[in-house]
C-alpha positions as CSV (number, residue, x, y, z in Angstrom):
1,M,-0.3,0.1,-0.1
2,T,2.7,2.4,1.2
3,T,3.9,2.3,-2.6
4,R,0.5,2.9,-4.2
5,R,0.3,6.0,-1.5
6,L,3.5,7.4,-2.8
7,V,2.7,7.6,-6.1
8,L,-1.2,8.9,-5.0
9,T,0.7,11.9,-3.5
10,R,3.4,12.6,-5.8
11,S,0.5,12.8,-8.6
12,A,-1.7,15.0,-6.3
13,A,1.4,17.1,-6.1
14,I,1.6,17.7,-9.6
15,V,-1.9,18.3,-9.9
16,G,-1.6,21.0,-7.1
17,A,1.4,22.3,-8.5
18,A,-0.5,23.1,-12.4
19,S,-3.6,24.1,-10.4
20,T,-1.3,27.3,-9.7
21,G,0.1,27.7,-12.9
22,L,3.7,28.4,-11.5
23,L,5.4,25.4,-11.7
24,L,3.8,23.6,-14.8
25,P,6.4,24.2,-17.7
26,Q,9.1,23.1,-15.4
27,I,7.3,20.2,-14.2
28,V,5.9,19.0,-17.5
29,R,9.7,19.4,-19.0
30,A,10.9,17.0,-16.2
31,Q,8.3,14.4,-16.6
32,G,9.1,14.6,-20.6
33,N,13.2,13.8,-19.6
34,K,12.2,10.8,-17.7
35,V,11.2,7.6,-18.9
36,R,7.9,5.8,-17.0
37,V,8.7,2.6,-15.9
38,G,5.5,0.8,-14.2
39,L,5.6,-2.3,-12.4
40,M,2.6,-4.2,-11.5
41,L,3.7,-7.2,-9.5
42,P,2.6,-8.7,-6.7
43,Y,3.6,-7.7,-3.5
44,T,1.5,-8.8,-1.3
45,G,-0.1,-12.6,-0.6
46,T,1.1,-15.5,-1.8
47,Y,3.5,-14.4,-4.6
48,A,5.0,-11.4,-3.0
49,Q,8.4,-13.0,-2.9
50,L,7.9,-13.6,-6.7
51,G,7.0,-10.1,-7.3
52,V,10.0,-8.6,-5.1
53,A,12.2,-11.2,-7.2
54,I,11.5,-9.8,-10.4
55,E,11.5,-6.1,-9.3
56,N,15.4,-6.8,-7.9
57,G,15.9,-8.6,-11.4
58,V,14.6,-5.8,-13.4
59,R,16.3,-3.0,-11.4
60,M,19.9,-4.9,-11.3
61,A,19.7,-5.3,-15.1
62,I,19.1,-1.7,-15.9
63,Q,21.6,-0.4,-13.0
64,E,24.2,-2.4,-14.8
65,K,24.1,-0.5,-17.9
66,G,24.3,3.1,-15.9
67,G,20.7,2.7,-14.7
68,K,19.6,5.1,-17.5
69,L,17.2,3.9,-20.8
70,G,18.7,5.0,-23.7
71,G,20.4,7.8,-21.8
72,R,17.3,9.1,-20.1
73,E,16.5,8.8,-16.3
74,I,13.8,6.8,-15.0
75,E,10.7,7.3,-12.9
76,W,9.2,4.5,-11.4
77,F,5.4,3.7,-10.5
78,K,4.3,0.7,-8.7
79,V,1.2,-1.1,-7.9
80,D,0.4,-4.2,-6.1
81,D,-1.6,-6.2,-8.2
82,E,-2.6,-8.8,-5.4
83,S,-2.5,-11.6,-7.5
84,E,-6.4,-10.4,-8.0
85,P,-7.5,-11.2,-11.5
86,S,-11.0,-8.5,-10.7
87,K,-8.4,-6.0,-10.2
88,G,-6.6,-6.7,-13.4
89,V,-8.0,-4.2,-15.7
90,E,-8.4,-1.3,-12.8
91,N,-5.0,-1.2,-11.8
92,A,-3.2,-1.7,-15.3
93,S,-5.5,1.3,-16.0
94,R,-3.9,3.0,-13.3
95,L,-0.7,3.1,-14.8
96,V,-1.6,3.4,-18.2
97,Q,-4.1,6.4,-17.7
98,R,-3.2,8.2,-14.9
99,D,0.4,7.5,-14.6
100,K,1.2,7.4,-18.0
101,V,3.9,5.0,-18.0
102,D,5.9,4.2,-21.3
103,V,5.9,0.8,-20.3
104,L,4.2,-1.5,-18.2
105,I,6.2,-4.8,-16.7
106,G,3.9,-7.7,-15.4
107,T,2.6,-9.7,-14.1
108,V,3.0,-13.2,-12.5
109,H,-0.3,-14.5,-12.6
110,S,-1.9,-15.4,-15.5
111,G,-5.5,-14.0,-14.2
112,V,-4.4,-10.8,-13.8
113,Q,-1.9,-10.9,-16.8
114,M,-5.3,-11.2,-19.0
115,G,-6.9,-7.7,-17.5
116,I,-3.4,-5.9,-18.2
117,Q,-3.5,-7.5,-22.0
118,K,-6.6,-5.8,-22.7
119,V,-5.3,-2.7,-21.4
120,V,-2.3,-2.4,-23.0
121,R,-3.9,-4.0,-26.2
122,D,-6.4,-1.1,-26.4
123,S,-3.8,1.9,-25.4
124,G,-0.8,0.4,-27.7
125,T,1.3,0.9,-24.5
126,L,4.4,-1.7,-24.6
127,C,3.9,-4.1,-22.0
128,I,6.6,-6.7,-20.8
129,I,6.0,-9.6,-19.4
130,P,8.2,-11.2,-16.5
131,N,6.3,-14.2,-15.7
132,A,2.6,-15.3,-16.5
133,G,2.6,-18.0,-18.9
134,A,-1.1,-18.1,-20.1
135,H,-1.0,-19.1,-23.9
136,A,-3.0,-16.4,-25.1
137,A,-0.7,-13.3,-24.5
138,T,1.4,-15.1,-27.2
139,R,-0.9,-16.6,-29.2
140,A,-4.8,-15.5,-29.8
141,L,-3.8,-12.2,-28.0
142,C,-0.7,-11.6,-29.3
143,A,0.2,-8.1,-30.1
144,P,3.0,-6.0,-31.5
145,N,3.5,-3.8,-28.4
146,V,4.0,-6.9,-26.0
147,F,6.9,-8.9,-25.3
148,R,7.0,-11.9,-22.9
149,T,10.7,-13.2,-21.2
150,S,9.6,-15.8,-19.7
151,F,7.5,-19.2,-21.1
152,T,4.2,-20.0,-22.0
153,N,2.7,-22.8,-19.7
154,S,3.2,-25.6,-22.1
155,Q,6.7,-24.3,-22.9
156,P,8.5,-26.5,-20.0
157,T,6.8,-30.0,-19.9
158,L,7.0,-29.8,-24.1
159,A,10.6,-30.5,-23.1
160,L,9.2,-33.6,-20.4
161,G,7.8,-36.3,-22.6
162,K,10.9,-37.7,-25.0
163,A,13.0,-37.2,-21.6
164,M,10.5,-39.9,-19.9
165,V,10.4,-42.3,-23.0
166,D,14.2,-42.2,-23.2
167,R,14.3,-43.6,-19.5
168,G,11.9,-46.3,-20.6
169,H,8.5,-44.8,-19.6
170,K,6.1,-45.5,-22.1
171,K,2.8,-45.4,-19.8
172,A,2.2,-42.2,-17.8
173,V,-0.4,-40.9,-15.3
174,W,-1.3,-37.1,-15.3
175,I,-2.3,-35.2,-12.4
176,T,-3.1,-31.7,-11.9
177,H,-5.0,-28.7,-10.3
178,K,-7.6,-28.2,-13.0
179,Y,-7.2,-24.5,-13.9
180,A,-5.9,-22.6,-17.3
181,A,-2.2,-23.2,-16.0
182,G,-2.6,-26.8,-15.2
183,D,-4.8,-27.6,-18.6
184,E,-2.2,-25.5,-20.3
185,A,0.7,-27.6,-19.2
186,F,-0.7,-31.2,-19.7
187,E,-1.0,-29.6,-23.6
188,G,2.8,-29.3,-23.7
189,F,3.2,-32.9,-22.0
190,R,0.6,-34.9,-24.2
191,D,1.9,-33.5,-27.7
192,S,5.8,-34.3,-26.2
193,Y,4.9,-37.4,-24.4
194,T,2.8,-39.2,-27.5
195,K,5.1,-38.1,-30.1
196,A,7.9,-39.8,-28.7
197,G,5.6,-43.0,-28.2
198,G,4.1,-43.0,-24.9
199,T,0.5,-43.1,-23.5
200,V,-1.1,-41.4,-21.0
201,V,-3.1,-43.5,-19.4
202,K,-5.1,-41.6,-17.1
203,E,-5.7,-37.5,-16.8
204,L,-6.2,-36.6,-13.0
205,G,-7.3,-33.7,-11.3
206,L,-8.5,-31.4,-8.6
207,P,-10.2,-28.1,-8.2
208,F,-7.6,-25.2,-7.5
209,P,-6.3,-24.7,-4.5
210,Q,-7.1,-28.0,-2.9
211,V,-4.7,-30.2,-1.8
212,E,-6.2,-33.4,-0.9
213,F,-4.5,-35.9,-2.8
214,Q,-5.0,-39.3,-1.0
215,A,-7.7,-40.4,-3.0
216,L,-6.0,-39.6,-6.4
217,L,-2.6,-41.4,-5.0
218,T,-4.6,-44.6,-4.4
219,E,-6.0,-44.5,-8.0
220,I,-2.1,-43.8,-9.0
221,A,-1.0,-46.7,-6.8
222,A,-4.1,-48.8,-8.5
223,L,-3.2,-48.2,-12.1
224,K,0.7,-49.1,-12.0
225,P,1.9,-47.0,-14.5
226,D,5.6,-46.7,-15.6
227,A,5.8,-42.6,-14.2
228,V,3.4,-39.7,-13.2
229,A,3.8,-36.4,-14.6
230,C,2.3,-33.5,-13.2
231,F,2.1,-29.6,-13.0
232,F,2.0,-28.0,-9.3
233,A,3.8,-24.8,-8.0
234,G,4.4,-23.7,-4.5
235,G,2.8,-24.8,-1.8
236,A,0.6,-27.2,-3.2
237,A,3.7,-28.6,-5.3
238,A,5.8,-29.2,-1.7
239,K,2.6,-30.9,-0.3
240,F,2.5,-33.1,-3.4
241,I,5.5,-34.2,-3.5
242,R,5.6,-35.2,0.4
243,D,2.0,-36.8,0.2
244,Y,3.5,-39.1,-2.9
245,A,6.4,-40.4,-0.9
246,A,4.0,-40.9,2.3
247,A,1.8,-43.2,-0.2
248,G,4.7,-45.4,-0.6
249,L,4.8,-44.1,-4.3
250,K,8.4,-42.9,-4.4
251,G,11.1,-45.0,-5.8
252,K,8.3,-47.4,-7.4
253,I,6.6,-45.3,-10.0
254,A,8.9,-41.9,-11.0
255,L,8.0,-38.8,-10.9
256,Y,8.1,-36.3,-13.2
257,G,7.1,-32.7,-14.0
258,S,7.3,-29.1,-14.9
259,G,9.9,-27.3,-13.4
260,F,7.7,-25.5,-11.1
261,L,7.1,-28.5,-9.4
262,T,10.7,-28.2,-7.4
263,E,11.3,-24.3,-7.6
264,G,11.4,-22.6,-4.2
265,V,10.2,-25.8,-2.6
266,L,12.9,-28.2,-2.0
267,D,13.0,-27.0,1.5
268,A,9.7,-27.7,2.3
269,A,9.6,-30.9,0.7
270,G,12.8,-32.4,2.4
271,P,14.2,-35.8,1.3
272,A,10.7,-36.7,-0.5
273,A,11.9,-34.4,-3.2
274,D,15.4,-36.8,-4.2
275,G,15.1,-38.1,-7.7
276,I,12.2,-36.3,-8.8
277,I,13.4,-35.1,-12.6
278,T,11.9,-32.0,-13.9
279,T,12.0,-29.8,-17.0
280,M,12.8,-26.3,-17.0
281,H,14.3,-23.1,-18.4
282,Y,16.7,-22.5,-15.5
283,S,18.3,-24.0,-13.1
284,D,20.4,-22.6,-9.7
285,S,23.1,-25.1,-10.3
286,L,23.5,-24.0,-14.2
287,D,27.5,-24.3,-14.5
288,T,28.3,-21.4,-16.5
289,P,30.4,-18.3,-16.2
290,R,27.7,-15.9,-16.8
291,N,25.1,-17.9,-14.7
292,K,27.6,-17.7,-11.8
293,Q,28.7,-13.7,-12.5
294,F,24.7,-12.9,-12.2
295,R,24.3,-15.1,-9.1
296,L,27.4,-13.5,-7.2
297,A,26.0,-9.8,-8.0
298,Y,22.2,-10.6,-7.4
299,A,23.2,-12.2,-3.8
300,T,25.7,-9.2,-3.2
301,T,23.2,-6.8,-4.2
302,F,20.0,-7.8,-2.3
303,R,21.5,-10.4,-0.2
304,S,19.5,-13.5,-0.9
305,Q,19.6,-16.2,-3.7
306,P,18.4,-15.1,-6.7
307,D,15.5,-18.1,-8.3
308,V,14.0,-18.2,-11.8
309,Y,12.0,-15.4,-10.9
310,A,14.8,-13.2,-10.7
311,V,16.1,-14.4,-13.9
312,Q,13.0,-13.2,-16.0
313,G,13.1,-10.0,-14.1
314,Y,16.6,-9.8,-15.1
315,D,15.7,-10.4,-18.6
316,S,13.1,-8.1,-18.8
317,G,15.1,-5.4,-18.2
318,Q,18.1,-6.2,-20.1
319,L,15.2,-6.4,-23.3
320,L,14.2,-3.0,-22.1
321,V,17.9,-1.8,-22.2
322,Q,18.3,-3.3,-25.5
323,G,15.5,-1.7,-26.9
324,A,15.9,1.6,-25.6
325,A,19.4,2.1,-26.4
326,A,18.3,1.3,-30.0
327,V,16.2,4.1,-30.3
328,K,18.3,6.4,-28.2
329,G,15.6,6.6,-25.2
330,D,12.7,7.4,-27.6
331,L,10.2,5.0,-26.8
332,N,7.5,6.7,-29.3
333,N,9.9,5.4,-32.3
334,K,7.2,2.6,-31.6
335,Q,8.3,0.7,-34.9
336,A,11.9,1.0,-34.7
337,L,11.7,-0.3,-30.8
338,Y,9.5,-3.4,-31.5
339,K,12.0,-4.2,-34.3
340,A,14.8,-4.1,-31.8
341,M,13.3,-5.8,-29.4
342,E,12.1,-8.5,-31.7
343,S,15.6,-9.1,-33.1
344,A,17.5,-9.1,-29.7
345,V,19.7,-11.5,-28.5
346,I,19.0,-11.7,-24.5
347,D,22.8,-12.8,-23.0
348,S,20.7,-14.4,-20.2
349,P,22.0,-16.8,-17.0
350,R,19.6,-19.1,-18.2
351,G,21.5,-19.1,-21.9
352,K,21.1,-16.6,-24.5
353,W,17.8,-16.8,-25.9
354,T,16.0,-15.1,-28.8
355,M,12.7,-13.7,-29.5
356,S,9.8,-15.7,-31.6
357,K,7.5,-14.2,-34.2
358,S,4.7,-14.1,-31.6
359,H,7.2,-12.3,-28.7
360,N,7.8,-15.5,-26.6
361,P,11.4,-16.8,-25.8
362,V,12.8,-19.4,-27.8
363,Q,15.1,-21.1,-25.3
364,D,16.8,-24.1,-24.1
365,M,15.1,-26.3,-21.9
366,Y,17.1,-28.2,-18.8
367,L,16.5,-31.3,-17.7
368,R,17.3,-31.6,-13.8
369,V,17.0,-34.1,-11.2
370,V,16.7,-33.4,-7.3
371,E,19.6,-34.1,-4.8
372,N,20.1,-32.8,-1.7
373,K,17.8,-29.9,-1.9
374,E,19.4,-28.6,-5.0
375,N,17.9,-29.1,-8.8
376,K,21.1,-30.3,-10.5
377,V,21.2,-30.3,-14.3
378,L,21.4,-33.4,-16.2
379,G,21.8,-31.5,-19.6
380,I,19.5,-30.1,-22.1
381,A,16.5,-31.6,-22.4
382,V,15.6,-30.0,-26.0
383,K,17.6,-26.8,-27.4
384,A,16.0,-23.7,-28.8
385,L,12.1,-24.7,-27.5
386,A,9.6,-22.1,-29.6
387,D,6.3,-22.3,-28.3
388,S,3.7,-22.5,-31.3
389,G,2.2,-19.2,-31.5
390,A,-0.7,-20.8,-32.5
391,G,-3.4,-18.3,-33.0
392,C,-1.1,-15.0,-33.2
393,K,-1.9,-12.4,-35.8
394,M,0.2,-9.2,-35.8
395,G,-1.3,-6.2,-36.5
C-alpha cells in the first residue's frame, strides 16, 4: 500500500502545482525527460516473494547499464496487483491512464495478465511480461507491443515427454490442478509424450487450490503406470511431493514434472523430493560463467539467492535496455523499438535466447534432477524450444 500511496501523493503534488500554474512548465519538462516505468506485480499475498524477485532483477539489469534507458533518467511507478484477476484492468488502467507509463512490466498471475493484456492492447502501451505463462498472451491475443521474457505454460512440459520415454517410461498418469495453467501444461506434456511414443493412461485433476491428494494417489497406485507427470507449484507442489512419498509411491513409480514442481519448495519438501526429474528453462546450479557472475552480483546486491523469477525480471530489464538503446531513449519511435526488441539476443543467466515471431522466448530447456535440496542439471532436454504461437496474428 505504501508504494501506491507514494505514487498517489506524487500525482496529487503535480495536480496541486498545475492548479497554481507556476510550476507547470518546469514539471512538464522534467516529466518529459524521464522514462516512466510501471511495475504491476504482486507485493502482498502468496506471490509477494516472486514480485520482489522480479523487481530486483529488472532494476539490477538496468543498473548494470548505468541506471538509465537510452540515456534518459527513469521514474518508477508501482502497483501491487495482489494476484487478484478482478482488479487487473483497474490496476493496469491506473498505470497507463493516470501515471501515463511508457512501459508496463507485469505480471506473475495469468488471470491478472489477461486484464493487463486488454489494457495494453487497447492503449498500445509497451508491455513486458516477466512471468505469467498464459498461452493467449503470445497466441490468440498477441500484440506488437507485448513481449514475454519467461515461458508459456506448455513450454517446460513440451520438453518432458521425450525425456521420459528415453528413460523407458512409456505409460504415464498425468495429474494437476484443474485450472488454465494446469490445462496448458498438460497440452505440452501430451503433445511431446505421445509424439515420442508414450501413452497417457489417465488424466487426473483436482480443483485449485485444493491439496487433498490421497484419493488420487490411491488411484495412481492401482493404475501402476511407469511414471507420473504433473504440474504443481508453490505450497501445493511441496505437499504433493511429501504425500507422494508418504503414499509409498516414491521409488516405485517415477515422478516427473514441469520445473515449477521443484522451484522454491525443496526445503519444504525435504528428502521426499530426491530423484524427481523436471524440465525447466533455468536451474540455480547451471554451471556457466554467466550464471555464476549473475548469482554472485544478485546475492551481493540483495542479500538473497536469485531464483527463476529473478532471472526473468533481469531479462525483462535487459530487453528494455536493448530496445531503449536502439531508439536512443525515444520510446515513441515504436516501429524501431519493437523491431529492436524482436531481434534482440538476450545474454541471460539461463543461456542466450531470442524472441519468437509471437514475442515469446526461444530457449533451451534443461533436464534437472533433485539431489539434496538442489535441482542438478543433467543436460539440455531440448535446444532452442519455441512455443507454437498458434493463432497469433500481429497487426
